[in-house]
C-alpha positions in Angstrom: 0.0 0.0 0.0 2.7 2.6 0.8 4.3 2.0 -2.7 1.0 2.6 -4.5 0.0 5.5 -2.3 3.4 7.3 -2.8 3.2 6.8 -6.6 -0.3 8.2 -6.9 0.2 11.1 -4.5 3.5 12.3 -5.9 2.1 11.9 -9.4 -0.8 14.3 -8.6 1.1 16.8 -6.5 4.1 17.1 -8.9 1.6 17.5 -11.8 -0.2 20.3 -10.0 3.1 22.0 -9.0 4.4 21.7 -12.6 1.3 23.2 -14.1 1.3 26.0 -11.6 4.9 26.8 -12.4 5.0 26.6 -16.2 1.3 26.4 -17.2 0.0 24.0 -19.8 3.3 24.0 -21.8 3.4 21.8 -24.9 6.3 19.9 -23.4 4.8 19.6 -19.9 5.5 15.9 -19.7 9.2 16.4 -20.2 9.1 18.8 -17.1 6.6 16.8 -15.1 8.2 13.3 -15.2 11.6 14.3 -13.8 9.8 16.3 -11.0 7.6 13.2 -10.3 10.7 10.9 -10.1 12.5 13.1 -7.7 9.4 13.7 -5.5 8.8 9.9 -5.4 12.4 9.2 -4.4 11.9 11.5 -1.4 8.2 10.6 -0.6 8.4 6.8 -0.6 11.1 6.4 2.2 9.5 9.3 4.1 6.1 7.5 3.9 7.7 4.3 5.2 9.1 6.1 8.2 6.0 8.2 8.8 3.5 5.3 8.9 4.4 4.0 12.3 4.5 7.6 13.7 1.1 8.4 12.2 -0.3 5.1 13.5 0.8 5.9 17.1 -0.7 9.4 16.8 -4.0 8.1 15.6 -4.1 5.5 18.4 -3.3 8.1 21.0 -6.0 10.4 19.8 -8.7 7.8 19.3 -7.9 5.6 22.4 -10.9 5.3 24.6 -10.6 7.1 28.0 
C-alpha cells in the first residue's frame, strides 16, 4: 500500500506543481516526469518512516478514555 500511495500522491502533487509553475506548456510531460521521479524518491522512504508515527498518533487520539 505505501508504494502505490506514494506513486499516486506524488504523481498528482508534482503534476499540479508543474502546471502551476509553467502552465500547460506543450512539453509539460518532459518537465513533469523528472519532477515526479524526484518527488517519489523522497516521498516513498518518508512515507515508510511516517506510517508508524502516524499510527501511534491516531491510536493516542482515538484511544478510549
